[in-house]
C-alpha positions in Angstrom: 12.8 7.5 -7.6 15.6 10.0 -6.8 15.5 13.0 -4.6 15.0 16.1 -6.9 17.5 18.2 -5.0 20.4 15.8 -4.4 19.7 13.1 -7.0 20.1 10.3 -4.4 17.6 7.7 -3.4 16.4 8.3 0.2 15.9 5.6 2.8 12.1 6.2 2.9 12.0 5.6 -0.9 13.8 2.3 -0.5 11.5 1.3 2.4 8.4 2.1 0.3 9.8 0.1 -2.6 10.4 -2.9 -0.4 6.8 -2.7 0.9 5.5 -2.7 -2.6 7.7 -5.6 -3.6 6.5 -7.7 -0.6 2.9 -6.8 -1.4 3.4 -8.2 -4.9 5.1 -11.3 -3.5 2.4 -12.0 -1.0 -0.3 -11.5 -3.7 1.2 -14.2 -5.9 2.0 -16.5 -3.0 -1.7 -16.3 -1.9 -2.8 -16.9 -5.5 -0.4 -19.9 -5.7 -1.8 -21.3 -2.5 -5.3 -21.3 -4.0 -4.4 -22.5 -7.4 -2.2 -25.3 -6.2 -4.8 -26.3 -3.6 -2.5 -25.8 -0.6 -4.0 -25.6 2.9 -6.5 -22.8 3.6 -4.3 -22.0 6.7 -1.4 -21.2 4.4 -3.7 -18.9 2.3 -5.0 -17.2 5.5 -1.5 -16.6 6.9 -0.3 -15.1 3.7 -3.5 -12.9 3.7 -2.7 -11.7 7.2 0.8 -10.8 6.2 -0.6 -8.9 3.2 -3.0 -7.0 5.4 -0.1 -6.1 7.7 1.8 -4.8 4.7 -1.2 -2.7 3.7 -1.2 -1.1 7.2 2.4 -0.3 6.8 1.7 1.2 3.3 -1.1 3.3 4.7 1.1 4.6 7.5 3.7 5.7 4.9 0.9 7.5 3.0 -0.5 9.1 6.2 -0.4 12.8 5.0 -2.1 12.3 1.6 -4.8 10.1 3.2 -5.4 12.8 5.8 -5.8 15.4 3.1 -8.2 13.2 1.2 -10.3 12.5 4.3 -10.5 16.2 5.0 -11.9 16.7 1.5 -14.4 13.9 2.0 -15.7 15.5 5.2 -16.5 18.8 3.5 -19.7 18.4 1.6 -19.2 21.6 -0.4 -16.2 20.0 -2.2 -18.4 17.2 -3.6 -20.3 19.5 -5.9 -17.3 21.4 -7.1 -15.5 20.1 -10.2 -11.8 19.5 -9.8 -9.7 20.6 -12.7 
């Protein structure tokens, strides 16, 4: 998780790690809310937080997603084997 040139961890890498950590925490919190029969409202709130974190994660991955969407839009790429 270090920068290949300087060997230091960048702030964007730290931010990405925090988002992943919160996604894992929200997943287990939502699972716990169901397993321990807490209120459905608690489960829904945790789910909305999880969805918001997914949006943040997609925003961080904007360029790779844009490239993949460009490949999906081109039908000729579907028949070609990759690799």
